[in-house]
Backbone as numpy.savetxt, mean C-alpha at the origin, in Angstrom:
# Nx Ny Nz CAx CAy CAz Cx Cy Cz
-15.92 -27.64 -26.22 -16.29 -26.25 -25.92 -16.66 -26.19 -24.57
-16.18 -25.27 -23.82 -16.41 -25.01 -22.43 -17.86 -24.39 -22.06
-18.44 -24.78 -21.17 -19.74 -24.36 -20.78 -19.57 -23.04 -19.99
-20.67 -22.20 -19.84 -20.65 -20.99 -19.28 -20.29 -21.30 -17.72
-20.77 -22.40 -17.21 -20.47 -22.69 -15.80 -18.86 -23.00 -15.61
-18.24 -23.68 -16.59 -16.89 -23.90 -16.45 -16.06 -22.65 -16.53
-16.48 -21.65 -17.42 -15.81 -20.43 -17.53 -15.98 -19.69 -16.29
-17.21 -19.72 -15.79 -17.43 -18.95 -14.46 -16.43 -19.45 -13.33
-16.32 -20.80 -13.25 -15.49 -21.32 -12.15 -14.09 -20.93 -12.42
-13.73 -21.00 -13.76 -12.28 -20.59 -13.92 -12.02 -19.11 -13.65
-12.98 -18.32 -14.00 -12.96 -16.96 -13.70 -12.85 -16.70 -12.24
-13.61 -17.31 -11.41 -13.71 -17.16 -10.06 -12.44 -17.59 -9.41
-11.76 -18.69 -9.96 -10.52 -19.11 -9.61 -9.35 -18.04 -9.72
-9.37 -17.49 -10.97 -8.46 -16.65 -11.39 -8.49 -15.31 -10.50
-9.81 -14.68 -10.23 -9.97 -13.66 -9.30 -9.47 -13.86 -7.96
-9.71 -15.15 -7.46 -9.32 -15.48 -6.07 -7.82 -15.59 -6.03
-7.14 -16.13 -7.06 -5.76 -16.10 -7.07 -5.25 -14.70 -7.21
-5.89 -13.83 -7.89 -5.40 -12.42 -7.94 -5.60 -11.79 -6.70
-6.56 -11.99 -6.01 -6.89 -11.44 -4.68 -5.83 -11.84 -3.73
-5.65 -13.11 -3.61 -4.56 -13.59 -2.65 -3.12 -13.04 -2.99
-2.87 -13.02 -4.33 -1.56 -12.47 -4.70 -1.34 -10.96 -4.41
-2.34 -10.24 -4.73 -2.33 -8.69 -4.25 -2.27 -8.64 -2.79
-3.06 -9.39 -2.06 -2.85 -9.27 -0.55 -1.64 -9.64 0.04
-0.97 -10.66 -0.52 0.35 -10.97 -0.10 1.50 -10.02 -0.48
1.33 -9.50 -1.71 2.28 -8.57 -2.19 2.30 -7.36 -1.39
1.07 -6.80 -1.20 0.85 -5.51 -0.41 1.21 -5.64 0.92
0.90 -6.74 1.62 1.21 -6.99 2.96 2.68 -7.20 3.08
3.49 -7.79 2.20 4.96 -7.94 2.34 5.53 -6.62 2.27
5.01 -5.83 1.13 5.64 -4.56 0.91 5.58 -3.70 2.19
4.41 -3.79 2.83 4.12 -2.84 4.00 5.10 -3.33 5.11
5.33 -4.53 5.24 6.08 -5.04 6.38 7.46 -4.82 6.10
7.91 -5.09 4.98 9.30 -4.69 4.57 9.61 -3.11 4.67
8.61 -2.35 4.20 8.91 -0.82 4.19 8.91 -0.29 5.68
8.24 -1.07 6.71 8.23 -0.54 7.89 9.44 -0.74 8.78
10.25 -1.71 8.46 11.38 -2.12 9.23 12.44 -1.03 9.54
12.92 -0.49 8.57 14.00 0.48 8.67 13.45 1.71 9.30
12.22 2.00 9.13 11.60 3.26 9.67 11.37 3.10 11.31
11.02 1.81 11.62 10.96 1.53 13.00 12.28 1.67 13.70
13.38 1.01 13.07 14.58 1.08 13.59 15.28 2.48 13.76
14.93 3.36 12.85 15.49 4.60 12.94 14.54 5.74 12.70
13.69 5.97 13.74 12.45 7.06 13.53 13.03 8.40 13.27
14.29 8.77 13.84 14.75 10.11 13.70 15.00 10.44 12.23
15.63 9.30 11.51 15.97 9.55 10.09 14.72 9.66 9.23
13.85 8.82 9.71 12.37 8.83 8.92 11.74 10.17 9.17
11.91 10.71 10.41 11.21 12.10 10.65 11.89 13.16 9.79
13.23 13.10 9.54 13.90 14.10 8.62 13.37 13.79 7.15
12.94 12.69 6.78 12.28 12.43 5.32 11.09 13.01 5.40
10.19 12.79 6.41 8.82 13.31 6.49 8.98 14.82 6.41
9.83 15.43 7.14 10.03 16.82 7.13 10.45 17.37 5.66
11.23 16.61 4.86 11.63 17.21 3.63 10.47 17.16 2.59
9.45 16.57 2.86 8.17 16.61 2.00 7.47 17.87 2.16
7.60 18.53 3.28 7.17 19.91 3.50 5.60 19.71 3.40
4.91 18.75 4.03 3.59 18.62 3.99 2.88 18.84 5.36
3.59 18.39 6.28 3.02 18.30 7.72 3.55 19.55 8.58
2.75 20.00 9.39 3.21 21.01 10.39 4.31 20.40 11.23
5.30 21.12 11.80 6.50 20.59 12.42 6.02 19.78 13.69
4.93 20.06 14.29 4.36 19.47 15.60 4.00 18.01 15.13
3.66 17.80 13.85 3.17 16.43 13.60 4.19 15.47 13.14
5.49 15.93 12.86 6.41 15.18 12.22 6.95 13.88 13.04
7.25 14.23 14.29 7.90 13.23 15.22 6.79 12.14 15.50
5.53 12.52 15.87 4.58 11.60 16.19 4.27 10.61 14.87
4.35 11.27 13.58 4.09 10.55 12.42 5.28 9.61 12.18
6.58 9.96 12.40 7.67 9.25 12.36 7.61 8.05 13.18
6.94 8.25 14.22 6.84 6.96 15.21 5.66 5.99 14.96
4.58 6.71 14.70 3.36 5.94 14.52 3.24 5.24 13.12
3.45 5.86 12.04 3.23 5.51 10.78 4.00 4.11 10.45
5.24 3.90 10.76 5.82 2.69 10.50 5.25 1.39 11.33
4.77 1.71 12.45 4.13 0.67 13.23 2.72 0.32 12.60
2.01 1.34 12.08 0.78 1.19 11.43 1.09 0.28 10.20
2.06 0.65 9.41 2.40 -0.14 8.17 2.61 -1.60 8.62
3.42 -1.81 9.65 3.67 -3.24 10.05 2.43 -4.02 10.46
1.57 -3.29 11.20 0.44 -3.97 11.63 -0.49 -4.31 10.57
-0.71 -3.27 9.70 -1.57 -3.51 8.60 -1.09 -4.57 7.62
0.35 -4.50 7.47 1.00 -5.58 6.69 0.73 -6.98 7.25
0.90 -7.02 8.39 0.53 -8.35 9.03 -0.84 -8.82 8.92
-1.83 -7.80 9.15 -3.20 -8.20 9.03 -3.48 -8.64 7.56
-2.89 -8.12 6.56 -3.05 -8.46 5.33 -2.59 -9.76 4.97
-1.35 -10.07 5.35 -0.75 -11.44 5.15 -1.45 -12.60 5.82
-2.00 -12.21 6.96 -2.71 -13.31 7.81 -4.28 -13.20 7.46
-4.67 -12.35 6.61 -5.99 -12.16 6.19 -6.91 -11.98 7.37
-6.62 -10.94 8.20 -7.43 -10.75 9.34 -8.22 -9.31 9.23
-9.34 -9.27 9.77 -10.05 -7.95 9.76 -10.07 -7.29 8.37
-10.31 -8.12 7.44 -10.05 -7.66 5.91 -10.83 -6.31 5.64
-12.09 -6.16 5.88 -12.76 -4.98 5.40 -11.99 -3.68 6.00
-11.86 -3.66 7.20 -11.02 -2.50 7.81 -9.55 -2.40 7.35
-8.96 -3.52 7.23 -7.52 -3.60 6.67 -7.53 -3.03 5.23
-8.46 -3.43 4.46 -8.40 -2.94 3.11 -8.68 -1.49 2.93
-9.62 -0.95 3.83 -9.86 0.52 3.89 -8.48 1.13 4.24
-7.87 0.77 5.23 -6.58 1.38 5.51 -5.62 1.28 4.57
-5.39 0.24 3.86 -4.20 0.19 2.86 -4.62 1.14 1.70
-5.96 1.21 1.32 -6.27 2.06 0.17 -5.92 3.54 0.59
-6.31 3.91 1.94 -5.95 5.31 2.37 -4.44 5.50 2.43
-3.75 4.55 2.98 -2.24 4.72 3.11 -1.50 4.84 1.70
-1.98 4.06 0.82 -1.25 4.13 -0.48 -1.85 5.41 -1.25
-3.03 5.89 -0.95 -3.43 7.12 -1.67 -2.65 8.22 -1.04
-2.41 8.32 0.24 -1.75 9.28 0.93 -0.19 9.29 0.50
0.44 8.07 0.45 1.81 7.87 0.07 2.13 8.43 -1.29
1.09 8.03 -2.40 1.31 8.40 -3.60 0.95 9.91 -3.80
0.03 10.36 -3.12 -0.20 11.86 -3.14 0.92 12.67 -2.69
1.72 12.20 -1.53 2.81 12.90 -1.18 3.99 12.87 -2.15
4.12 11.71 -2.91 5.17 11.63 -3.92 4.79 12.56 -5.07
3.58 12.50 -5.52 3.13 13.36 -6.58 3.29 14.85 -6.25
2.85 15.30 -4.97 3.13 16.57 -4.44 4.44 17.07 -4.63
5.53 16.19 -4.15 6.92 16.43 -4.24 7.37 16.70 -5.64
6.98 15.74 -6.48 7.41 15.86 -7.83 6.80 17.14 -8.51
5.53 17.51 -8.22 5.12 18.58 -9.00 5.75 19.78 -8.48
6.18 19.94 -7.20 6.75 21.02 -6.55 8.39 21.00 -6.83
8.80 19.96 -7.57 10.27 19.96 -7.89 11.15 19.67 -6.84
10.74 19.00 -5.86 11.66 18.76 -4.52 12.48 17.53 -4.96
13.81 17.64 -4.71 14.75 16.67 -4.90 15.07 15.98 -3.59
14.29 15.00 -3.17 14.20 14.29 -1.81 14.23 12.82 -1.95
14.59 12.27 -0.92 14.67 10.76 -0.74 13.13 10.43 -0.49
12.70 9.39 -1.10 11.33 8.85 -0.96 11.05 8.42 0.49
12.05 7.61 1.05 11.79 7.27 2.38 10.81 5.92 2.31
10.50 5.49 1.17 9.56 4.42 1.18 9.97 3.19 1.77
11.19 2.76 1.56 11.81 1.46 1.96 13.01 1.55 2.97
13.60 2.79 2.80 14.89 2.94 3.61 15.01 4.39 4.09
15.50 4.58 5.17 15.85 5.89 5.77 17.34 6.35 5.36
18.02 5.57 4.70 19.48 5.85 4.49 19.66 6.75 3.30
18.73 6.81 2.51 18.95 7.63 1.20 19.34 6.71 0.03
19.50 5.44 0.11 19.90 4.53 -0.82 18.92 4.44 -2.05
17.70 4.93 -1.75 16.71 4.75 -2.89 16.83 5.75 -3.90
17.55 6.87 -3.57 17.83 7.99 -4.44 16.51 8.84 -4.35
16.60 9.87 -5.28 15.52 10.93 -5.34 14.19 10.31 -6.03
13.15 10.89 -5.46 11.84 10.46 -6.06 11.75 10.88 -7.50
11.06 10.01 -8.36 10.96 10.30 -9.63 9.61 9.72 -10.19
9.46 9.75 -11.54 8.26 9.23 -12.14 8.12 7.67 -11.77
9.22 6.94 -11.78 9.21 5.48 -11.51 8.69 5.31 -10.14
9.13 6.18 -9.14 8.60 6.08 -7.69 7.04 6.17 -7.84
6.58 7.29 -8.47 5.17 7.51 -8.55 4.45 6.32 -9.14
4.82 5.72 -10.32 4.16 4.67 -10.92 4.32 3.37 -10.08
5.40 3.21 -9.38 5.40 2.06 -8.54 4.34 2.14 -7.35
4.25 3.20 -6.75 3.20 3.45 -5.71 1.83 3.53 -6.41
1.63 4.05 -7.48 0.44 4.00 -8.13 -0.15 2.45 -8.47
0.94 1.64 -8.81 0.58 0.17 -8.94 0.07 -0.46 -7.65
0.61 0.04 -6.53 0.20 -0.40 -5.37 -1.43 0.02 -5.07
-1.70 1.30 -5.40 -3.04 1.74 -5.51 -3.96 0.82 -6.14
-3.61 0.42 -7.40 -4.34 -0.44 -8.39 -4.66 -1.77 -7.52
-3.55 -2.24 -7.04 -3.82 -3.66 -6.35 -4.65 -3.40 -5.08
-4.40 -2.37 -4.42 -5.34 -2.19 -3.21 -6.80 -1.86 -3.61
-7.04 -1.18 -4.69 -8.41 -1.02 -5.19 -8.96 -2.22 -5.61
-8.34 -3.11 -6.37 -8.84 -4.39 -6.58 -9.25 -5.06 -5.46
-8.49 -5.15 -4.30 -8.88 -5.74 -3.14 -10.14 -5.21 -2.46
-10.26 -3.86 -2.61 -11.40 -3.21 -2.24 -12.65 -3.57 -3.03
-12.57 -3.55 -4.26 -13.77 -3.97 -5.15 -14.00 -5.49 -4.85
-13.09 -6.31 -4.81 -13.30 -7.77 -4.59 -13.88 -8.00 -3.27
-13.57 -7.19 -2.22 -14.12 -7.53 -0.89 -15.43 -6.78 -0.67
-15.74 -5.51 -1.18 -16.96 -4.89 -0.86 -17.97 -4.99 -1.93
-17.54 -5.26 -3.20 -18.56 -5.27 -4.31 -18.22 -6.53 -5.27
-18.19 -7.65 -4.78 -17.87 -8.84 -5.55 -18.95 -8.95 -6.62
-20.09 -8.82 -6.32 -21.27 -8.84 -7.37 -21.01 -8.09 -8.63
-20.38 -6.85 -8.52 -20.07 -5.95 -9.57 -19.15 -6.57 -10.53
-18.26 -7.52 -10.15 -17.46 -8.22 -11.16 -17.84 -9.60 -11.36
-19.05 -9.84 -10.95 -19.75 -11.19 -11.17 -19.07 -12.27 -10.30
-18.51 -12.04 -9.22 -17.90 -12.97 -8.40 -18.68 -13.01 -7.05
-19.33 -14.15 -6.72 -19.99 -14.44 -5.33 -18.78 -15.00 -4.34
-18.11 -13.94 -3.94 -16.90 -14.23 -3.00 -17.34 -14.70 -1.64
-16.74 -15.87 -1.27 -16.79 -16.24 0.13 -15.40 -16.42 0.51
-15.06 -16.03 1.79 -13.81 -16.08 2.37 -13.32 -17.55 2.39
-12.14 -17.92 1.89 -11.56 -19.17 2.11 -11.35 -19.75 3.30
């Protein structure tokens, strides 16, 4: 029979593995998502415009800055740098992205997500797109809880 201490060590190991898996998955997703948008900001600007959420004056600057922000935040996640700030940024980014998708779905817009490609190969946004992005929010929220409130889940977390 396992002792409480052995179960606690096992739980800590599982949570640390989940933490690193979520960190690497989300970092990789952000890096991959940024590449096509950095290469073709004009096409990404058209996708941003199709969401009908930003004023026209904000579209070009968003199309230029957002992909670079995704790239930098993705790199910071993968290399585990400045984690508290990085985790706050990814939670904000994924909430904004998911909110934009939900807004487009509720308004019945038939538009390209623009999440990973500016070419339109992803097809129109749908509930699968929403749930995919929502799963990113769940992972980002786990990182947030594990980083800022480890005692709430019974984990005395120290950075590896």
